N, C-alpha and C positions, 0 to 999 in steps of 0.2 A: 491499593490503599493501605494494605498492611505495613508495607515499606514506609509509607509516609507517617503512619502512626508510631512506628518504632523510632524514626527521625525525631518526631516530636518528643517522644518519651526521653531519648537519649540526651536531648538538649533541654529537658525539663521545660518545656513550653507549654502553656496553658491552652488546652484544646478548645476551651470555651471561648477564646479570643478569635478563632479561626473560623471563616465561612468558606465553604467550598461551594462555587457555583458552577454550573454546566458551561461548557464552552460554545458561545453562540454560533460560531462558524461551524463547528462540527454538528451540532443540532440541526442546523439549517440544512446542511449537506445530507445529513441522515434522513430527514423528512423528504427532502428532494429525492432521494434514491428510493424511498418506499413509495412515494405518491406519484412521481413522474418518470420513475425508471432511469434517473440519473445513474451513471456507472459506479460510483464509488463515495464512500464517506471520506471527507477531507478534513484536516485540520491545520491551523496556521500556527507556525512557531512564533515566539516574539520578535524575531527578527524579519518575518513576513514570508518565510519559506513554507511552501504547501507540503504536506506530509499525508502519508498513508500508513496504516498499520500493515503488517506483513500479508494478511489474507486479502485485503483489498489491492495491494500491490500485485498479488498474483492474479486476481481478477482482472485488473486492469491490463496486464501484459496479455492474458488470455482474450480478452475483449478487443484489444487493439491489434493483435497480431493473428491469433488462431481463426477469430471469426473473419478476418480481412483476407484469409487465403483460401482459394478453391483447391483443396488437398487432392482432388481427383484429377485435376488438369496440370499437365507438365509446362509451365510457363517458362521454364529457363532452359534455353537450348544450349547455352555456353558450358553449363556445368552438369556433369553426371550425377546423379543422386542428390540434387541440390536441395529438393525438399526434405528428404531425409536427413540432410546435415541441418538444415533450418529447424526442423522438427526436434532434434537432439539438443540443439543450442537452446530453444525455448524452453524445454523441459528441464535442462541444467539451470537455467536462470530462475525459473520458477522454483526449483527444489531449494537454491541459495536462499530464496526469501522466505521458503517454508521453515528453513532451520533457523530463523531469526527468532529470539526470544519473545514471548508475549509481552506486549507493552513498548517494545522498541519501534520508533516510528522511521519511516523511510522517506527521504525527500523525493517529490515527485520528479524533480530534475534528474536524479539518479536513474529513474525508470526510463525517462525520456531519452536519456544518454545510452542506455543499454540498447533501447529500441531501434537506434539509428543503424 
């Protein structure tokens, strides 16, 4: 909000003429998450792309990958230390998203592509 105000000041825009309204998609997904246990709070960009902030991107990866694997069972006979390598890759991706600046949004399609 501070950045937004500084842009308004820089261009000498009358702040009284601007109304900021909550994003209805985000508000709905937030209430769905809290009331029904839906996994993440989502936003939709003007071009229709679904977005997550970095903490929800990390939670989405954790939810879709970590919870889906039985870490005590060795299911991969073909690769030695397969689960250890998978664990390393998951942590690496989660750390990459953790380093994203607050306020930047990540397309869900990017997360889906990484999960493949």
